C-alpha positions as CSV (number, residue, x, y, z in Angstrom):
1,M,-18.3,9.5,4.2
2,N,-22.1,9.0,3.9
3,E,-23.4,7.1,6.9
4,D,-25.2,4.7,4.4
5,F,-21.8,3.2,3.5
6,I,-20.1,0.4,5.3
7,D,-16.4,1.3,5.6
8,N,-14.5,-1.5,3.8
9,R,-11.5,0.6,3.0
10,H,-9.2,-1.9,4.7
11,G,-10.5,-4.9,2.7
12,H,-7.8,-6.8,0.9
13,W,-10.2,-7.8,-1.8
14,L,-11.0,-4.3,-3.2
15,G,-8.6,-4.2,-6.1
16,A,-9.8,-7.6,-7.3
17,A,-13.4,-6.5,-6.9
18,I,-12.8,-3.5,-9.2
19,L,-11.3,-5.8,-11.9
20,L,-14.3,-8.1,-11.6
21,A,-16.7,-5.1,-11.9
22,W,-15.0,-4.0,-15.1
23,E,-15.1,-7.5,-16.7
24,R,-18.7,-8.2,-15.7
25,A,-19.6,-4.8,-17.4
26,M,-17.7,-5.8,-20.5
27,L,-19.5,-9.2,-20.7
28,A,-22.8,-7.4,-20.3
29,G,-22.0,-4.9,-23.0
30,Q,-21.9,-1.9,-20.6
31,L,-18.2,-1.3,-21.1
32,A,-16.2,-1.7,-24.3
33,E,-13.5,-4.4,-24.3
34,N,-11.1,-1.9,-25.7
35,A,-12.0,0.7,-23.0
36,T,-9.2,3.2,-22.2
37,A,-7.9,3.8,-18.7
38,S,-10.0,7.0,-18.5
39,D,-13.1,5.0,-19.6
40,L,-12.5,2.5,-16.8
41,V,-12.1,5.2,-14.1
42,R,-15.1,7.0,-15.4
43,F,-17.2,3.8,-15.2
44,V,-16.3,3.3,-11.6
45,G,-17.6,6.8,-10.8
46,D,-20.6,6.8,-13.1
47,K,-21.9,3.4,-11.9
48,Q,-21.1,4.3,-8.2
49,I,-19.1,1.1,-7.7
50,C,-18.1,2.6,-4.4
51,R,-21.5,1.7,-3.1
52,L,-21.0,-1.9,-4.0
53,L,-17.6,-1.9,-2.3
54,G,-18.7,0.0,0.8
55,V,-16.0,2.7,0.4
56,P,-16.1,6.5,-0.2
57,G,-16.3,7.6,-3.8
58,D,-12.9,9.3,-3.8
59,F,-11.3,6.1,-2.4
60,A,-12.8,4.0,-5.1
61,A,-11.8,6.5,-7.8
62,S,-8.2,6.6,-6.5
63,L,-8.0,2.8,-6.5
64,A,-9.5,2.6,-10.0
65,A,-7.1,5.2,-11.3
66,R,-4.1,3.3,-10.1
67,L,-5.3,0.0,-11.5
68,A,-6.6,1.2,-14.9
69,A,-3.3,1.6,-16.7
70,S,-2.1,-1.8,-15.7
71,Y,-5.4,-3.3,-16.7
72,V,-5.1,-1.8,-20.2
73,E,-1.4,-2.8,-20.4
74,Y,-2.3,-6.4,-19.7
75,R,-5.0,-6.4,-22.4
76,G,-7.9,-6.4,-19.9
77,I,-10.5,-9.1,-20.5
78,R,-8.7,-10.0,-23.7
79,R,-5.8,-11.4,-21.8
80,F,-7.6,-14.7,-21.8
81,D,-7.6,-14.9,-25.6
82,Q,-5.6,-17.8,-27.1
83,E,-3.2,-16.6,-29.8
84,V,-2.5,-19.3,-32.5
85,T,0.4,-18.4,-34.8
86,R,1.4,-19.8,-38.1
87,T,4.8,-21.0,-36.9
88,S,3.3,-23.1,-34.0
89,T,1.2,-26.1,-34.0
90,I,-2.3,-25.7,-32.6
91,V,-1.4,-27.8,-29.5
92,Q,1.8,-25.8,-28.9
93,A,0.0,-22.5,-29.4
94,A,-2.8,-23.5,-27.0
95,R,-0.2,-24.4,-24.3
96,I,1.6,-21.2,-24.8
97,A,-1.6,-19.2,-24.7
98,R,-2.7,-21.0,-21.5
99,R,0.6,-20.1,-19.9
100,R,0.2,-16.5,-21.1
101,Q,-3.3,-16.4,-19.7
102,S,-2.2,-17.7,-16.3
103,T,0.8,-15.4,-16.2
104,R,-1.1,-12.3,-17.2
105,S,-4.0,-13.0,-14.9
106,R,-1.7,-13.7,-12.0
107,Q,0.4,-10.6,-12.6
108,L,-2.7,-8.4,-13.0
109,Y,-4.2,-9.6,-9.8
110,E,-0.9,-9.2,-8.0
111,I,-0.8,-5.6,-9.2
112,A,-4.4,-5.2,-8.0
113,R,-3.4,-6.6,-4.6
114,D,-0.4,-4.4,-4.3
115,V,-2.2,-1.3,-5.4
116,N,-5.0,-2.0,-3.0
117,A,-2.6,-2.6,-0.1
118,S,-0.9,0.7,-0.9
119,E,-4.3,2.5,-1.0
120,V,-5.3,0.9,2.3
121,S,-2.0,1.9,3.9
122,R,-2.4,5.5,2.7
123,S,-6.0,5.6,4.0
124,R,-4.9,4.3,7.4
125,R,-2.1,6.8,7.5
126,E,-4.4,9.7,6.6
127,V,-6.9,8.7,9.3
128,E,-4.2,8.4,11.9
129,E,-2.8,11.8,10.9
130,Q,-6.2,13.4,11.0
131,N,-6.9,12.0,14.4
132,R,-3.6,13.2,15.7
133,N,-4.0,16.7,14.1
134,A,-7.5,17.0,15.6
135,A,-6.3,16.0,19.1
136,L,-3.4,18.4,19.0
137,A,-5.6,21.3,17.8
138,T,-8.2,20.6,20.4
139,A,-5.6,20.6,23.2
140,L,-4.1,23.9,22.0
141,K,-7.5,25.5,21.8
142,E,-8.2,24.5,25.4
143,V,-4.9,26.2,26.5
144,Y,-6.3,29.5,25.2
145,Q,-9.9,28.8,26.3
146,T,-11.1,29.1,22.7
147,Q,-9.9,32.7,22.6
148,C,-8.1,34.3,19.7
149,M,-4.4,35.0,20.5
150,F,-4.4,38.2,18.4
151,C,-7.7,40.0,19.0
152,E,-8.7,38.1,22.1
153,S,-12.3,37.6,20.8
154,R,-14.4,34.5,21.6
155,I,-17.0,33.6,19.0
156,C,-20.0,32.0,20.7
157,V,-21.6,29.3,18.4
158,S,-23.9,27.7,21.0
159,I,-25.7,28.9,24.1
160,S,-26.9,25.6,25.6
161,P,-24.4,24.1,26.0
162,Q,-22.2,27.1,25.7
163,E,-19.6,26.6,23.0
164,F,-17.0,28.9,21.3
165,Y,-15.3,28.7,18.0
166,V,-11.6,29.3,17.3
167,E,-9.2,27.8,14.8
168,A,-5.8,26.1,15.2
169,V,-3.5,27.7,12.5
170,H,-0.2,26.5,11.2
171,I,2.3,29.3,10.7
172,R,4.1,27.3,8.0
173,P,1.2,25.4,6.3
174,L,1.1,21.6,6.2
175,G,1.5,19.6,3.0
176,R,2.9,20.6,-0.3
177,P,4.5,22.9,-1.3
178,H,5.3,24.3,2.2
179,N,5.7,21.1,4.2
180,G,5.3,22.7,7.6
181,P,5.3,20.4,10.7
182,D,2.3,19.6,12.8
183,I,3.7,20.7,16.1
184,P,2.7,23.4,18.7
185,Q,5.7,25.5,17.9
186,N,4.3,26.0,14.4
187,M,0.7,26.8,15.5
188,L,-1.4,29.7,16.6
189,V,-4.9,29.9,17.9
190,L,-6.9,32.5,15.9
191,C,-10.5,33.6,15.2
192,P,-11.5,33.2,11.5
193,N,-11.0,36.9,10.9
194,C,-7.4,37.0,12.1
195,H,-6.8,33.6,10.5
196,V,-7.7,35.0,7.0
197,Q,-5.6,38.1,7.6
198,F,-2.6,36.0,8.7
199,D,-2.8,33.7,5.7
200,A,-3.1,36.7,3.4
201,G,0.0,38.3,4.9
202,T,-2.0,41.3,6.1
203,L,-0.9,40.3,9.6
204,T,2.6,38.9,10.4
205,V,4.4,38.2,13.6
206,S,8.0,38.3,14.9
207,L,9.2,36.7,18.0
208,R,10.7,38.6,20.9
209,S,11.1,35.3,22.7
210,P,9.6,31.8,22.4
211,T,6.7,33.0,24.6
212,E,6.2,36.6,23.3
213,L,5.4,37.8,19.8
214,L,4.9,41.2,18.1
215,I,2.1,41.7,15.6
216,A,3.0,43.6,12.4
217,S,0.8,44.8,9.6
218,K,1.2,46.4,6.2
219,C,-1.8,48.6,7.1
220,S,-0.6,51.5,9.1
221,K,-3.9,51.9,10.9
222,H,-4.6,48.3,11.6
223,P,-5.8,48.0,15.3
224,L,-3.6,45.0,16.0
225,R,-0.4,46.6,14.6
226,G,2.3,46.7,17.2
227,K,0.4,44.6,19.7
228,V,2.5,42.3,21.9
229,V,1.0,38.8,22.5
230,R,2.2,36.3,25.0
231,T,1.6,32.6,24.8
232,R,-0.1,30.6,27.5
233,G,0.7,27.5,29.5
234,S,3.6,25.5,28.1
235,H,3.0,26.7,24.5
236,T,6.1,28.1,22.9
237,L,6.8,29.3,19.3
238,D,9.8,28.8,17.0
239,S,11.2,31.8,15.2
240,H,12.1,29.5,12.3
241,Y,8.4,29.4,11.3
242,T,7.5,33.0,12.0
243,T,10.5,34.1,9.9
244,W,9.4,31.8,7.1
245,H,5.9,33.4,7.2
246,Q,7.4,36.9,7.0
247,I,9.6,36.0,4.0
248,Y,6.8,34.2,2.3
249,S,4.3,37.0,2.8
250,R,6.8,39.6,1.4
251,A,7.5,37.4,-1.6
252,R,3.8,37.0,-2.4
253,H,3.1,40.8,-2.2
254,G,6.4,42.0,-3.6
């Protein structure tokens, strides 16, 4: 997130603030009263409402997208209109309309509150997961002294102070559709070159034991083909994930 932003992602008022922004724009003629859900979401992005809220643009867009359909369903700013029917007296119709106004407005703001709470919860969860992932990856890199497990290279990216670059790689990837776990038994420490080859299936591994693996390659002359690699420290690997990677790589490349 740009450092110019104040991080208000945990604010309980964000959903209501987006509703207010839409309605102020309608009253000012900047947004049509019959705006579609897509129009509402686009408005939040085009007018950079995220800057007014003090949240990242993608967070504001996600919150707006989840609110827009309900806003349209509840007739938006027109939910305050009084509907006088032929079968009701003016007084009765006014009372009915007021009740409808109150109910619609209350329900809409309750939806905004619930959506906002959900979005805040998701944001907190993602931040916590990112922090946890980063800590685990850093610890594992330190076990290997920022050296690639496969080719044993160390990529120097800074001389003063001296720093090296290496990547923590999940054997079975995180998230959909693979849903691999974020645990050391599912992780390798690789240089970018070996990482790309591993993801592409050019390199695969099979376990001889939880602490010893054999590198295989479709390329008969690959310099790492047949190399035996041993894990360090307390790091062990699980054959469940290495076998999954082998099967997945074969399926991708026939």
